[in-house]
DSSP file (Angstrom, degrees, kcal/mol; ACC not computed):
  #  RESIDUE AA STRUCTURE BP1 BP2  ACC     N-H-->O    O-->H-N    N-H-->O    O-->H-N    TCO  KAPPA ALPHA  PHI   PSI    X-CA   Y-CA   Z-CA
    1    1 A M              0   0    0      0, 0.0     2,-0.3     0, 0.0   146,-0.2   0.000 360.0 360.0 360.0 131.7   58.4   85.2   69.2
    2    2 A S  E     -A  146   0A   0    144,-2.5   144,-3.4    14,-0.0     2,-0.2  -0.977 360.0 -96.3-158.2 167.0   56.3   85.9   72.3
    3    3 A H  E     -A  145   0A   0     11,-0.4     2,-0.6    -2,-0.3   142,-0.3  -0.563  55.7 -92.4 -81.3 157.7   53.4   87.8   73.6
    4    4 A C    >   -     0   0    0    140,-1.9     3,-1.2    -2,-0.2     6,-0.2  -0.629  35.2-154.6 -74.6 118.3   54.1   91.2   75.2
    5    5 A K  T 3  S+     0   0    0     -2,-0.6    -1,-0.2     1,-0.3     5,-0.1   0.726  87.9  55.1 -71.3 -22.6   54.5   90.4   78.9
    6    6 A D  T 3  S+     0   0    0      1,-0.1     2,-0.9     2,-0.0    -1,-0.3   0.445  85.8  87.7 -91.8   1.1   53.6   93.8   80.2
    7    7 A F    X   -     0   0    0     -3,-1.2     3,-1.2     1,-0.2   137,-0.1  -0.836  57.2-175.0-101.1  98.9   50.2   93.9   78.4
    8    8 A V  T 3  S+     0   0    0     -2,-0.9    -1,-0.2     1,-0.3    -2,-0.0   0.713  78.0  53.2 -71.3 -22.6   47.9   92.3   80.9
    9    9 A D  T 3  S+     0   0    0    132,-0.0    -1,-0.3     2,-0.0     2,-0.1   0.063  76.2 148.6-101.2  25.4   44.8   92.3   78.6
   10   10 A N    <   -     0   0    0     -3,-1.2   133,-0.2    -6,-0.2    27,-0.1  -0.365  41.3-152.9 -64.0 132.1   46.5   90.5   75.7
   11   11 A A  S    S+     0   0    0    131,-2.5    26,-2.7    -2,-0.1    27,-0.5   0.543  77.8  63.3 -81.2  -7.1   44.2   88.3   73.7
   12   12 A M  E     -E   36   0B   0     24,-0.2     2,-0.5   130,-0.2    24,-0.2  -0.966  57.0-171.7-125.4 134.9   47.1   86.1   72.7
   13   13 A Y  E     -E   35   0B   0     22,-2.3    22,-2.5    -2,-0.4     2,-0.6  -0.988  12.8-158.1-119.0 120.8   49.4   83.9   74.7
   14   14 A I  E     -E   34   0B   0     -2,-0.5   -11,-0.4    20,-0.2    20,-0.2  -0.878  18.2-129.7-100.7 122.1   52.3   82.4   72.8
   15   15 A Y        -     0   0    0     18,-2.3     3,-0.4    -2,-0.6    18,-0.3  -0.380  16.2-122.3 -70.0 147.9   53.8   79.3   74.4
   16   16 A P  S    S+     0   0    0      0, 0.0    -1,-0.1     0, 0.0    -2,-0.0   0.349  92.6  93.7 -76.1   9.6   57.6   79.3   74.9
   17   17 A N        +     0   0    0     16,-0.2     2,-0.1     2,-0.0    -2,-0.1   0.096  53.8 143.9 -88.1  25.0   58.0   76.1   72.8
   18   18 A F        +     0   0    0     -3,-0.4     2,-0.3   -17,-0.2    14,-0.2  -0.418  25.0 179.8 -63.6 131.7   58.6   78.1   69.7
   19   19 A T  E     -F   31   0B   0     12,-2.5    12,-2.5    -2,-0.1     2,-0.3  -0.966  10.6-172.0-134.2 153.9   61.2   76.5   67.4
   20   20 A Q  E     -F   30   0B   0     -2,-0.3     2,-0.4    10,-0.2    10,-0.2  -0.997   6.0-166.1-144.2 148.2   62.8   77.5   64.0
   21   21 A T  E     -F   29   0B   0      8,-2.1     8,-3.0    -2,-0.3     2,-0.5  -1.000  16.6-140.1-133.2 130.9   65.0   75.8   61.5
   22   22 A R  E     -F   28   0B   0     -2,-0.4     6,-0.2     6,-0.2    -2,-0.0  -0.800  15.3-151.4 -94.3 129.0   66.8   77.6   58.7
   23   23 A R    >   -     0   0    0      4,-3.3     3,-1.9    -2,-0.5     4,-0.1  -0.618  28.1-110.2 -93.0 157.1   67.0   75.7   55.4
   24   24 A P  T 3  S+     0   0    0      0, 0.0    -1,-0.1     0, 0.0   130,-0.1   0.753 114.7  63.0 -58.9 -24.7   69.8   76.3   52.9
   25   25 A N  T 3  S-     0   0    0      2,-0.1    89,-0.1     1,-0.1     3,-0.1   0.395 122.4-100.1 -84.1   5.3   67.4   78.1   50.4
   26   26 A G  S <  S+     0   0    0     -3,-1.9    87,-1.2     1,-0.4     2,-0.3   0.469  83.1 128.8  92.5   1.4   66.7   80.9   52.9
   27   27 A E  E     - G   0 112B   0     85,-0.2    -4,-3.3    86,-0.2     2,-0.4  -0.673  46.8-147.5 -89.4 145.3   63.4   79.5   54.1
   28   28 A Y  E     -FG  22 111B   0     83,-2.9    83,-2.6    -2,-0.3     2,-0.6  -0.939   2.1-148.2-112.9 135.3   62.7   79.1   57.8
   29   29 A L  E     -FG  21 110B   0     -8,-3.0    -8,-2.1    -2,-0.4     2,-0.4  -0.918  22.7-170.0-101.6 124.1   60.5   76.4   59.2
   30   30 A V  E     -FG  20 109B   0     79,-3.4    79,-2.8    -2,-0.6     2,-0.4  -0.936  13.4-170.6-122.3 134.2   58.7   77.6   62.3
   31   31 A S  E     +F   19   0B   0    -12,-2.5   -12,-2.5    -2,-0.4     2,-0.3  -0.984  22.5 147.3-121.6 136.0   56.7   75.7   64.9
   32   32 A A  E     - G   0 106B   0     74,-2.0    74,-3.1    -2,-0.4     2,-0.3  -0.983  29.5-150.2-158.5 159.1   54.7   77.4   67.6
   33   33 A S  E     + G   0 105B   0    -18,-0.3   -18,-2.3    -2,-0.3     2,-0.3  -0.994  21.4 167.5-136.9 147.0   51.5   77.1   69.6
   34   34 A F  E     -EG  14 104B   0     70,-2.3    70,-3.1    -2,-0.3     2,-0.4  -0.989  25.8-132.0-154.7 157.7   49.3   79.9   71.0
   35   35 A N  E     -EG  13 103B   0    -22,-2.5   -22,-2.3    -2,-0.3     2,-0.5  -0.913   6.9-154.5-112.5 141.6   46.0   80.6   72.6
   36   36 A V  E     -EG  12 102B   0     66,-2.8    66,-2.2    -2,-0.4   -24,-0.2  -0.979   9.6-169.3-111.6 117.2   43.5   83.3   71.6
   37   37 A S        +     0   0    0    -26,-2.7    64,-0.1    -2,-0.5    -1,-0.1   0.755  68.5  20.6 -84.0 -25.5   41.4   84.1   74.7
   38   38 A R  S    S-     0   0    0    -27,-0.5    -1,-0.2    62,-0.1    61,-0.0  -0.999  80.5-117.2-145.8 143.3   38.8   86.3   73.1
   39   39 A P        -     0   0    0      0, 0.0     2,-0.3     0, 0.0    61,-0.2  -0.182  16.3-157.8 -75.9 166.6   37.6   86.7   69.5
   40   40 A S  B     -I   99   0C   0     59,-2.2    59,-1.9     1,-0.1     3,-0.1  -0.964  11.5-153.1-143.2 128.6   37.7   89.7   67.2
   41   41 A E  S    S-     0   0    0     -2,-0.3     2,-0.3    57,-0.2    -1,-0.1   0.838  78.4 -17.8 -69.3 -33.4   35.5   90.2   64.2
   42   42 A T        -     0   0    0     56,-0.1     2,-0.5    55,-0.1    95,-0.5  -0.926  67.0-104.2-157.6 178.8   38.0   92.3   62.4
   43   43 A V        -     0   0    0     -2,-0.3    31,-0.3    28,-0.3    30,-0.3  -0.976  19.6-172.4-115.8 127.0   41.1   94.4   62.9
   44   44 A T  S    S-     0   0    0     91,-1.9     2,-0.3    -2,-0.5    27,-0.2   0.786  72.5  -9.0 -89.4 -29.5   40.7   98.2   62.9
   45   45 A K  E     -B  135   0A   0     90,-0.9    90,-2.6    26,-0.1     2,-0.4  -0.974  53.7-160.8-162.7 155.0   44.4   99.0   63.0
   46   46 A A  E     -BC 134  69A   0     23,-2.1    23,-2.9    -2,-0.3     2,-0.5  -0.997   8.0-163.0-137.1 138.6   47.8   97.3   63.4
   47   47 A I  E     -BC 133  68A   0     86,-2.8    86,-2.7    -2,-0.4     2,-0.6  -0.988   2.0-168.3-126.7 124.7   51.0   99.0   64.3
   48   48 A V  E     -BC 132  67A   0     19,-2.9    19,-3.1    -2,-0.5     2,-0.6  -0.957   4.8-162.5-115.2 118.4   54.4   97.4   63.8
   49   49 A Q  E     -BC 131  66A   0     82,-2.7    82,-2.1    -2,-0.6     2,-0.5  -0.899   7.1-161.5-102.6 123.2   57.4   99.1   65.4
   50   50 A L  E     +BC 130  65A   0     15,-3.1    14,-3.0    -2,-0.6    15,-1.3  -0.914  15.4 167.6-108.9 123.9   60.8   98.0   64.0
   51   51 A D  E     -BC 129  63A   0     78,-2.5    78,-2.9    -2,-0.5     2,-0.4  -0.923  15.0-156.6-125.5 153.6   64.0   98.5   65.9
   52   52 A Y  E     -BC 128  62A   0     10,-2.5    10,-2.4    -2,-0.3     2,-0.3  -0.983   1.9-159.7-134.7 152.3   67.4   97.1   65.2
   53   53 A C  E     -BC 127  61A   0     74,-2.5    74,-2.4    -2,-0.4     2,-0.3  -0.935   3.6-154.9-126.0 146.8   70.5   96.5   67.4
   54   54 A T  E     - C   0  60A   0      6,-2.5     6,-2.2    -2,-0.3    72,-0.1  -0.893   2.4-164.3-116.6 153.7   74.1   96.0   66.5
   55   55 A Q        +     0   0    0     70,-0.5     3,-0.4    -2,-0.3     4,-0.2  -0.117  49.7 117.1-130.3  37.5   76.6   94.1   68.7
   56   56 A H  S    S+     0   0    0      1,-0.3     2,-0.4     2,-0.2     3,-0.1   0.989  98.5   0.2 -71.3 -58.8   80.0   95.1   67.4
   57   57 A V  S    S-     0   0    0      1,-0.6    -1,-0.3    -3,-0.0    -3,-0.0  -0.756 139.3 -30.0-128.4  83.2   81.3   96.9   70.5
   58   58 A G  S    S-     0   0    0     -3,-0.4    -1,-0.6    -2,-0.4     2,-0.6   0.005  91.4 -68.5  84.2 159.7   78.4   96.5   73.0
   59   59 A K        +     0   0    0     -4,-0.2     2,-0.4    -3,-0.1    -4,-0.2  -0.757  52.0 177.0 -91.5 122.6   74.8   96.4   72.1
   60   60 A T  E     -C   54   0A   0     -6,-2.2    -6,-2.5    -2,-0.6     2,-0.3  -0.988   6.8-167.8-124.8 136.9   73.3   99.6   70.6
   61   61 A C  E     +C   53   0A   0     -2,-0.4     2,-0.3    -8,-0.2    -8,-0.2  -0.897   7.0 177.4-123.4 150.3   69.7   99.8   69.4
   62   62 A E  E     -C   52   0A   0    -10,-2.4   -10,-2.5    -2,-0.3     2,-0.2  -0.993  35.7 -99.7-149.2 155.2   67.8  102.3   67.4
   63   63 A H  E     +C   51   0A   0     -2,-0.3   -12,-0.3   -12,-0.2     3,-0.1  -0.530  34.0 178.2 -73.0 135.8   64.3  102.8   66.0
   64   64 A F  E     -     0   0A   0    -14,-3.0     2,-0.3     1,-0.4   -13,-0.2   0.845  55.0 -29.8-102.6 -62.2   64.1  102.0   62.3
   65   65 A Q  E     -C   50   0A   0    -15,-1.3   -15,-3.1     2,-0.0     2,-0.4  -0.983  41.7-137.9-154.2 159.9   60.4  102.5   61.2
   66   66 A T  E     -C   49   0A   0     -2,-0.3     2,-0.5   -17,-0.2   -17,-0.2  -0.997  19.6-158.0-122.4 125.8   56.9  102.3   62.3
   67   67 A W  E     -C   48   0A   0    -19,-3.1   -19,-2.9    -2,-0.4     2,-0.4  -0.886   6.4-164.2-104.2 133.1   54.3  100.7   60.0
   68   68 A R  E     -C   47   0A   0     -2,-0.5     2,-0.3   -21,-0.2   -21,-0.2  -0.967   7.7-179.3-120.9 131.4   50.7  101.5   60.4
   69   69 A F  E     -C   46   0A   0    -23,-2.9   -23,-2.1    -2,-0.4     2,-0.0  -0.929   6.2-163.5-126.3 151.4   47.8   99.5   58.9
   70   70 A G    >   -     0   0    0     -2,-0.3     3,-2.0   -25,-0.2   -25,-0.1   0.093  62.3 -35.8-107.0-139.7   44.1  100.1   59.0
   71   71 A R  T >  S+     0   0    0      1,-0.3     3,-0.7   -27,-0.2     4,-0.3   0.619 124.5  74.4 -65.4 -12.2   41.1   97.9   58.3
   72   72 A E  T 3>  +     0   0    0      1,-0.2     4,-2.1   -28,-0.1    -1,-0.3   0.498  68.1  97.9 -76.5  -2.2   43.1   96.3   55.4
   73   73 A S  H <> S+     0   0    0     -3,-2.0     4,-2.6   -30,-0.3    -1,-0.2   0.869  78.3  52.9 -55.3 -41.5   45.1   94.4   58.0
   74   74 A C  H <> S+     0   0    0     -3,-0.7     4,-1.9   -31,-0.3    -1,-0.2   0.911 109.1  47.8 -63.7 -42.1   43.0   91.2   57.6
   75   75 A S  H  4 S+     0   0    0     -4,-0.3     4,-0.4    -3,-0.2    -1,-0.2   0.873 112.9  49.1 -69.0 -34.0   43.5   91.1   53.9
   76   76 A I  H >< S+     0   0    0     -4,-2.1     3,-1.1     1,-0.2    -2,-0.2   0.924 109.8  52.6 -66.2 -44.1   47.2   91.6   54.2
   77   77 A W  H 3< S+     0   0    0     -4,-2.6    -2,-0.2     1,-0.2    -1,-0.2   0.869 115.0  41.0 -55.8 -40.7   47.4   88.9   56.9
   78   78 A Q  T 3< S+     0   0    0     -4,-1.9    -1,-0.2    -5,-0.2    -2,-0.2   0.384  86.5 127.5 -94.1   2.9   45.6   86.4   54.6
   79   79 A S    <   -     0   0    0     -3,-1.1     3,-0.5    -4,-0.4     2,-0.2  -0.319  54.6-131.6 -63.7 140.2   47.5   87.4   51.4
   80   80 A K  S    S+     0   0    0      1,-0.2     3,-0.1     4,-0.0    -1,-0.1  -0.479  84.5  33.9 -84.5 162.8   49.1   84.6   49.4
   81   81 A N  S    S+     0   0    0      1,-0.2     2,-0.2    -2,-0.2    -1,-0.2   0.787  86.7 128.5  61.0  31.6   52.7   84.8   48.2
   82   82 A T  S >  S-     0   0    0     -3,-0.5     3,-0.7    -5,-0.1     4,-0.4  -0.664  76.9-105.1-103.9 168.7   53.9   86.8   51.2
   83   83 A M  T 3  S+     0   0    0     -2,-0.2    29,-2.1     1,-0.2     4,-0.2   0.754 121.6  41.0 -66.1 -20.5   56.9   85.8   53.3
   84   84 A W  T >> S+     0   0    0     27,-0.2     4,-2.3     1,-0.1     3,-0.7   0.490  84.8  95.1-104.0  -4.8   54.5   84.6   56.0
   85   85 A S  H <> S+     0   0    0     -3,-0.7     4,-2.4     1,-0.3     5,-0.2   0.846  83.4  54.4 -61.1 -34.8   51.8   82.9   54.0
   86   86 A G  H 3> S+     0   0    0     -4,-0.4     4,-0.8    24,-0.3    24,-0.4   0.846 110.3  47.3 -66.2 -32.8   53.4   79.4   54.4
   87   87 A F  H X> S+     0   0    0     23,-1.0     4,-0.6    -3,-0.7     3,-0.6   0.924 111.8  49.0 -71.4 -45.4   53.3   79.9   58.2
   88   88 A I  H >< S+     0   0    0     -4,-2.3     3,-1.1     1,-0.2     7,-0.5   0.899 109.1  53.6 -61.1 -41.0   49.7   81.1   58.2
   89   89 A D  H 3< S+     0   0    0     -4,-2.4    -1,-0.2     1,-0.2    -2,-0.2   0.769 104.5  56.6 -64.6 -25.6   48.7   78.1   56.1
   90   90 A A  H << S+     0   0    0     -4,-0.8    17,-0.7    -3,-0.6     2,-0.3   0.619  81.3 107.4 -82.6 -12.7   50.3   75.7   58.6
   91   91 A I  E <<  -H  106   0B   0     -3,-1.1     4,-0.3    -4,-0.6    15,-0.2  -0.499  67.7-127.0 -73.1 130.5   48.3   77.0   61.6
   92   92 A K  E    S+H  105   0B   0     13,-3.0    13,-2.5    -2,-0.3     2,-0.2  -0.984  90.9  32.3-125.5 137.2   45.6   74.5   62.7
   93   93 A P  S    S-     0   0    0      0, 0.0    12,-0.1     0, 0.0    -3,-0.0   0.720 119.8 -88.3 -62.1 167.7   42.8   75.0   63.1
   94   94 A H        -     0   0    0     -2,-0.2     2,-0.7     1,-0.1    -2,-0.2  -0.169  43.2-150.4 -50.7 130.8   42.7   77.5   60.2
   95   95 A Y        +     0   0    0     -7,-0.5     2,-0.3    -4,-0.3    -4,-0.1  -0.896  38.7 127.3-113.3 104.1   43.6   81.0   61.6
   96   96 A S        -     0   0    0     -2,-0.7     4,-0.3     2,-0.4   -22,-0.0  -0.938  54.4 -42.6-148.4 168.3   42.1   83.9   59.7
   97   97 A C  S    S+     0   0    0     -2,-0.3     2,-0.1   -23,-0.2   -56,-0.1  -0.614 114.1  52.7 -74.0 136.3   40.0   87.0   60.2
   98   98 A P  S    S-     0   0    0      0, 0.0     2,-0.4     0, 0.0    -2,-0.4   0.546  96.6-139.1 -69.7 147.4   37.6   87.0   62.0
   99   99 A F  B     -I   40   0C   0    -59,-1.9   -59,-2.2    -2,-0.1     2,-0.3  -0.643  16.0-155.3 -82.6 126.3   39.8   85.7   64.7
  100  100 A K        -     0   0    0     -2,-0.4   -62,-0.1    -4,-0.3     2,-0.1  -0.736  21.6-107.6-100.5 148.9   38.2   83.0   66.9
  101  101 A A        +     0   0    0     -2,-0.3     2,-0.3   -64,-0.1   -64,-0.2  -0.442  69.9  88.2 -67.8 147.6   39.1   82.2   70.4
  102  102 A G  E    S-G   36   0B   0    -66,-2.2   -66,-2.8    -2,-0.1     2,-0.4  -0.907  76.4 -60.2 152.9-177.6   40.9   78.8   70.8
  103  103 A H  E     -G   35   0B   0     -2,-0.3     2,-0.3   -68,-0.2   -68,-0.2  -0.863  47.3-169.4-102.0 132.1   44.2   76.9   70.8
  104  104 A Y  E     -G   34   0B   0    -70,-3.1   -70,-2.3    -2,-0.4     2,-0.4  -0.931   6.9-169.3-126.1 145.3   46.3   77.0   67.6
  105  105 A V  E     -GH  33  92B   0    -13,-2.5   -13,-3.0    -2,-0.3     2,-0.5  -0.999   5.6-166.1-135.9 135.5   49.3   75.1   66.5
  106  106 A A  E     -GH  32  91B   0    -74,-3.1   -74,-2.0    -2,-0.4     2,-0.6  -0.991   7.1-167.1-119.5 124.4   51.7   75.6   63.6
  107  107 A N  E    S-     0   0B   0    -17,-0.7   -76,-0.2    -2,-0.5   -77,-0.1  -0.951  72.7 -21.2-113.6 117.7   54.1   72.7   62.7
  108  108 A N  E    S+     0   0B   0     -2,-0.6     2,-0.2     1,-0.2   -77,-0.2   0.876  80.9 176.3  53.1  43.9   56.9   73.6   60.3
  109  109 A G  E     -G   30   0B   0    -79,-2.8   -79,-3.4    -3,-0.1     2,-0.4  -0.575  27.3-122.6 -72.5 142.4   55.2   76.6   58.9
  110  110 A S  E     -G   29   0B   0    -24,-0.4   -23,-1.0    -2,-0.2     2,-0.5  -0.728  23.5-169.9 -99.4 138.0   57.5   78.3   56.4
  111  111 A L  E     -G   28   0B   0    -83,-2.6   -83,-2.9    -2,-0.4     2,-1.3  -0.993  24.0-135.9-116.5 125.3   58.7   81.9   56.4
  112  112 A D  E >   -G   27   0B   0    -29,-2.1     3,-1.5    -2,-0.5     4,-0.3  -0.671  22.6-179.0 -88.9  93.2   60.4   82.9   53.2
  113  113 A G  G >  S+     0   0    0     -2,-1.3     3,-1.4   -87,-1.2     4,-0.4   0.701  73.9  74.4 -64.3 -21.0   63.5   84.8   54.4
  114  114 A R  G >  S+     0   0    0      1,-0.3     3,-1.3   -88,-0.2    -1,-0.3   0.803  85.4  65.5 -62.9 -27.6   64.6   85.4   50.8
  115  115 A M  G X  S+     0   0    0     -3,-1.5     3,-1.8     1,-0.3     4,-0.3   0.713  83.3  74.8 -69.4 -19.0   61.8   88.0   50.6
  116  116 A L  G X  S+     0   0    0     -3,-1.4     3,-1.5    -4,-0.3     5,-0.4   0.801  83.1  68.2 -62.0 -26.2   63.6   90.2   53.1
  117  117 A N  G <  S+     0   0    0     -3,-1.3    -1,-0.3    -4,-0.4    -2,-0.2   0.658  88.8  65.3 -67.4 -13.6   66.1   91.1   50.4
  118  118 A L  G <  S+     0   0    0     -3,-1.8    -1,-0.3    -4,-0.2    -2,-0.2   0.676  91.0  78.5 -79.3 -18.1   63.2   93.0   48.7
  119  119 A F  S <  S-     0   0    0     -3,-1.5     2,-1.7    -4,-0.3     0, 0.0  -0.642  88.9-120.4 -93.3 149.3   63.1   95.5   51.6
  120  120 A P        +     0   0    0      0, 0.0    -3,-0.1     0, 0.0    -1,-0.1  -0.280  65.5 138.3 -83.0  54.2   65.6   98.3   52.0
  121  121 A F        -     0   0    0     -2,-1.7     2,-1.4    -5,-0.4     3,-0.2  -0.752  63.9-123.7 -98.7 143.4   66.7   97.0   55.4
  122  122 A P        +     0   0    0      0, 0.0    -1,-0.0     0, 0.0     0, 0.0  -0.729  47.2 167.3 -78.0  94.7   70.3   96.8   56.7
  123  123 A L    >   +     0   0    0     -2,-1.4     3,-1.2     2,-0.1    28,-0.3   0.898  32.5  94.6 -83.0 -43.8   70.0   93.1   57.3
  124  124 A E  T 3  S-     0   0    0      1,-0.3    28,-0.2    -3,-0.2     3,-0.1  -0.232 100.0  -4.1 -67.3 136.4   73.5   91.7   57.9
  125  125 A D  T 3  S+     0   0    0     26,-0.8   -70,-0.5     1,-0.2     2,-0.3   0.817 103.1 125.6  57.0  36.7   74.8   91.4   61.5
  126  126 A K  E <   - D   0 151A   0     -3,-1.2    25,-2.7    25,-0.6     2,-0.6  -0.901  56.0-142.7-121.9 151.8   71.7   93.0   63.0
  127  127 A E  E     -BD  53 150A   0    -74,-2.4   -74,-2.5    -2,-0.3     2,-0.4  -0.978  23.8-155.4-109.0 120.3   69.2   91.9   65.6
  128  128 A W  E     -BD  52 149A   0     21,-3.8    21,-2.7    -2,-0.6     2,-0.5  -0.830   7.2-165.4-101.2 133.0   65.7   93.1   64.6
  129  129 A N  E     -BD  51 148A   0    -78,-2.9   -78,-2.5    -2,-0.4     2,-0.5  -0.975   5.9-173.5-118.4 122.1   63.0   93.6   67.2
  130  130 A A  E     -BD  50 147A   0     17,-2.9    17,-2.5    -2,-0.5     2,-0.5  -0.968   6.8-167.5-118.1 125.5   59.4   93.9   66.0
  131  131 A T  E     -BD  49 146A   0    -82,-2.1   -82,-2.7    -2,-0.5     2,-0.5  -0.963   9.9-163.0-110.3 124.1   56.6   94.9   68.3
  132  132 A V  E     -BD  48 145A   0     13,-2.8    13,-2.4    -2,-0.5     2,-0.5  -0.933   7.0-174.1-113.1 121.7   53.1   94.3   66.8
  133  133 A N  E     -BD  47 144A   0    -86,-2.7   -86,-2.8    -2,-0.5     2,-0.4  -0.969   6.5-170.0-116.0 129.0   50.0   95.9   68.4
  134  134 A V  E     -BD  46 143A   0      9,-2.7     8,-2.6    -2,-0.5     9,-1.9  -0.942   8.5-152.7-123.9 140.6   46.6   95.0   67.0
  135  135 A Y  E     -BD  45 141A   0    -90,-2.6   -91,-1.9    -2,-0.4   -90,-0.9  -0.919  16.9-133.3-116.5 138.6   43.2   96.7   67.7
  136  136 A D    >   -     0   0    0      4,-2.6     3,-2.5    -2,-0.4   -92,-0.3   0.002  39.8 -77.4 -84.8-172.8   39.9   94.9   67.5
  137  137 A D  T 3  S+     0   0    0    -95,-0.5   -94,-0.1     1,-0.3    -1,-0.1   0.677 133.2  50.1 -62.2 -18.8   36.5   95.7   66.0
  138  138 A N  T 3  S-     0   0    0    -96,-0.1    -1,-0.3     2,-0.1     3,-0.1   0.241 119.7-110.8 -99.6  12.2   35.8   98.0   68.9
  139  139 A N  S <  S+     0   0    0     -3,-2.5     2,-0.3     1,-0.3    -2,-0.1   0.733  71.6 144.8  63.4  25.5   39.2   99.7   68.5
  140  140 A N        -     0   0    0      1,-0.1    -4,-2.6     2,-0.0     2,-0.6  -0.706  65.8 -98.4 -90.3 145.8   40.4   98.2   71.8
  141  141 A H  E     + D   0 135A   0     -2,-0.3    -6,-0.2    -6,-0.2     3,-0.1  -0.516  55.1 167.1 -63.3 111.6   44.0   97.1   72.2
  142  142 A W  E     +     0   0A   0     -8,-2.6  -131,-2.5    -2,-0.6     2,-0.4   0.815  50.2  15.3-103.3 -39.0   43.5   93.4   71.5
  143  143 A L  E     - D   0 134A   0     -9,-1.9    -9,-2.7  -133,-0.2     2,-0.4  -0.997  47.6-172.9-146.6 143.1   46.9   91.8   70.9
  144  144 A C  E     + D   0 133A   0     -2,-0.4  -140,-1.9   -11,-0.2     2,-0.3  -0.979  15.0 175.3-136.8 125.7   50.5   92.6   71.4
  145  145 A G  E     -AD   3 132A   0    -13,-2.4   -13,-2.8    -2,-0.4     2,-0.4  -0.925  14.8-153.3-129.3 155.3   53.3   90.3   70.1
  146  146 A Y  E     -AD   2 131A   0   -144,-3.4  -144,-2.5    -2,-0.3     2,-0.4  -0.993  10.1-175.3-132.9 133.5   57.1   90.6   70.1
  147  147 A L  E     - D   0 130A   0    -17,-2.5   -17,-2.9    -2,-0.4     2,-0.5  -0.995   7.5-164.9-133.2 132.9   59.5   89.1   67.6
  148  148 A V  E     - D   0 129A   0     -2,-0.4     2,-0.4   -19,-0.2   -19,-0.2  -0.978   9.4-177.2-117.2 128.5   63.3   89.0   67.6
  149  149 A V  E     - D   0 128A   0    -21,-2.7   -21,-3.8    -2,-0.5     2,-0.6  -0.992  10.2-160.3-127.6 126.2   65.2   88.1   64.5
  150  150 A K  E     - D   0 127A   0     -2,-0.4     2,-0.5   -23,-0.3   -23,-0.2  -0.929  12.3-154.4-107.4 122.4   69.0   87.9   64.3
  151  151 A M  E     + D   0 126A   0    -25,-2.7   -26,-0.8    -2,-0.6   -25,-0.6  -0.830  20.3 164.8-102.1 130.1   70.4   88.0   60.8
  152  152 A Q        -     0   0    0     -2,-0.5     2,-0.4     6,-0.3   -28,-0.1  -0.996  34.7-121.2-139.4 142.1   73.7   86.5   59.8
  153  153 A R        +     0   0    0     -2,-0.3     2,-0.3     3,-0.0     5,-0.2  -0.659  36.6 169.0 -83.6 135.3   75.1   85.8   56.4
  154  154 A S  B >   -J  157   0D   0      3,-2.2     3,-2.1    -2,-0.4    -2,-0.0  -0.969  61.7 -11.8-147.9 132.9   75.9   82.1   55.7
  155  155 A R  T 3  S-     0   0    0     -2,-0.3     3,-0.1     1,-0.3    -1,-0.0   0.826 126.6 -52.7  49.7  40.7   76.8   80.4   52.5
  156  156 A G  T 3  S+     0   0    0      1,-0.2     2,-0.3     2,-0.0    -1,-0.3   0.554 117.3 104.1  79.3   6.4   75.8   83.3   50.3
  157  157 A H  B <    J  154   0D   0     -3,-2.1    -3,-2.2     1,-0.1    -1,-0.2  -0.865 360.0 360.0-119.7 154.7   72.3   83.6   51.9
  158  158 A T              0   0    0     -2,-0.3    -6,-0.3    -5,-0.2    -1,-0.1   0.378 360.0 360.0 -97.3 360.0   70.8   86.0   54.3
């Protein structure tokens, strides 16, 4: 997990001390810290680009899907019983819409990897790259984040 390094006006800086631990039940415990440099009252749109790579004989990547969200992005972000709600709940101080400037820390926030099985993704032996672009209340490009997830099957879990 990182901020997009080529986006100079990014409102979020994610520190490189990101850690994750996979539990036997398919849950991931994630710790991270980040700064938000300028606030946003709401989100007007969010775009998530999903690409995946395989590494069988050399690394090949291809675009999978692009997800587009509008003003409902804040309510989706704050929804309970999502794969990310345990992580969001662990962020201190509380991180919710409207987004306030400041320093935030998550210690052992949980991501429920079991929920990935609900999506029609080819999960096994893939590296997933997600680029998230978020636009603020003035429809300005506010935040860009990048996440890499490598999926491997172990002990009957994804």
